[in-house]
C-alpha positions as CSV (number, residue, x, y, z in Angstrom):
1,M,0.0,0.0,0.0
2,N,1.4,3.4,-0.9
3,K,1.6,6.4,1.6
4,S,-1.5,8.2,0.3
5,A,-3.6,5.0,0.5
6,S,-2.3,4.3,4.0
7,F,-3.2,7.9,5.0
8,I,-6.7,7.6,3.6
9,A,-7.3,4.3,5.4
10,A,-6.0,5.8,8.6
11,C,-8.4,8.8,8.2
12,A,-11.3,6.6,7.5
13,A,-10.6,4.5,10.5
14,A,-10.4,7.6,12.7
15,V,-13.7,8.9,11.4
16,L,-15.4,5.5,12.1
17,M,-14.0,5.3,15.6
18,A,-15.0,8.9,16.4
19,G,-18.6,8.1,15.2
20,A,-18.7,5.1,17.5
21,A,-17.4,7.1,20.5
22,D,-20.1,9.8,19.9
23,A,-23.0,7.3,19.9
24,A,-25.4,8.6,22.5
25,C,-27.1,6.4,25.0
26,F,-30.0,7.1,27.3
27,A,-31.8,5.7,30.4
28,D,-35.4,5.8,31.4
29,Y,-36.0,5.8,35.1
30,K,-38.6,6.3,37.9
31,A,-38.2,8.9,40.7
32,K,-40.0,10.3,43.6
33,Q,-40.2,13.3,46.0
34,D,-41.7,13.1,49.5
35,N,-44.0,15.5,51.4
36,P,-46.2,15.5,49.4
37,L,-45.5,12.3,47.5
38,R,-44.8,13.0,43.8
39,L,-43.6,10.5,41.2
40,H,-42.2,10.9,37.7
41,Y,-40.9,8.8,34.8
42,G,-38.0,10.4,32.9
43,V,-35.5,9.9,30.2
44,I,-31.9,11.1,30.6
45,Q,-28.8,11.1,28.4
46,L,-25.9,9.2,30.0
47,D,-22.2,9.9,29.8
48,E,-20.4,7.4,27.7
49,A,-18.9,5.6,30.8
50,A,-22.3,4.7,32.0
51,C,-23.7,3.3,28.8
52,N,-22.8,-0.3,29.3
53,N,-23.0,-0.5,33.1
54,T,-26.4,-0.4,34.9
55,R,-24.7,0.4,38.2
56,A,-22.8,3.4,36.8
57,A,-26.0,4.5,35.0
58,A,-28.0,4.4,38.2
59,G,-25.3,6.4,40.0
60,E,-25.3,9.0,37.3
61,V,-29.1,9.3,37.2
62,K,-29.3,9.5,41.0
63,R,-26.7,12.2,41.2
64,R,-28.2,14.4,38.5
65,I,-31.9,14.2,39.5
66,A,-31.0,14.8,43.2
67,R,-30.1,18.4,42.2
68,G,-33.9,18.8,41.4
69,G,-34.9,17.2,44.8
70,W,-35.7,13.8,43.3
71,T,-34.9,10.4,44.7
72,L,-34.2,7.6,42.2
73,L,-36.5,4.6,42.5
74,N,-35.0,2.6,39.6
75,V,-33.4,2.7,36.2
76,M,-35.7,0.8,33.9
77,S,-33.4,0.4,30.8
78,I,-30.5,1.8,28.9
79,F,-31.0,2.4,25.2
80,D,-29.7,4.3,22.1
81,E,-31.3,7.1,20.1
82,G,-33.7,4.6,18.5
83,G,-35.7,4.3,21.7
84,L,-36.2,8.0,22.3
85,D,-39.4,8.6,20.2
86,E,-41.4,5.9,21.9
87,R,-40.6,7.3,25.4
88,K,-40.9,11.0,24.7
89,G,-44.7,11.2,25.3
90,S,-44.5,9.2,28.6
91,A,-41.7,11.2,30.0
92,G,-43.4,14.6,29.3
93,E,-41.6,17.4,31.1
94,Y,-38.9,15.0,32.3
95,F,-37.8,14.0,28.8
96,L,-34.0,14.9,28.8
97,R,-34.6,17.4,31.6
98,F,-31.7,16.5,33.8
């Protein structure tokens, strides 16, 4: 392979790897507040490190929703962009809020 072909192959590989690293992931969760009791279902975008680890995802969701006074009940699932549309209506004002 000549130098220009090697360079093009290296650039193509870099672009493909960058695209995979930028793939977004999300979690849907249930949360509550006390006094008075309030519940909500939400969808949140996760940091890349939490995408393949349910425990890390729960920690991230818990930390971020706590800023709004919410307590995490459970992370229901972790999914990619393909699952956003079907959850948007159910999450309402808590769709990508935190």
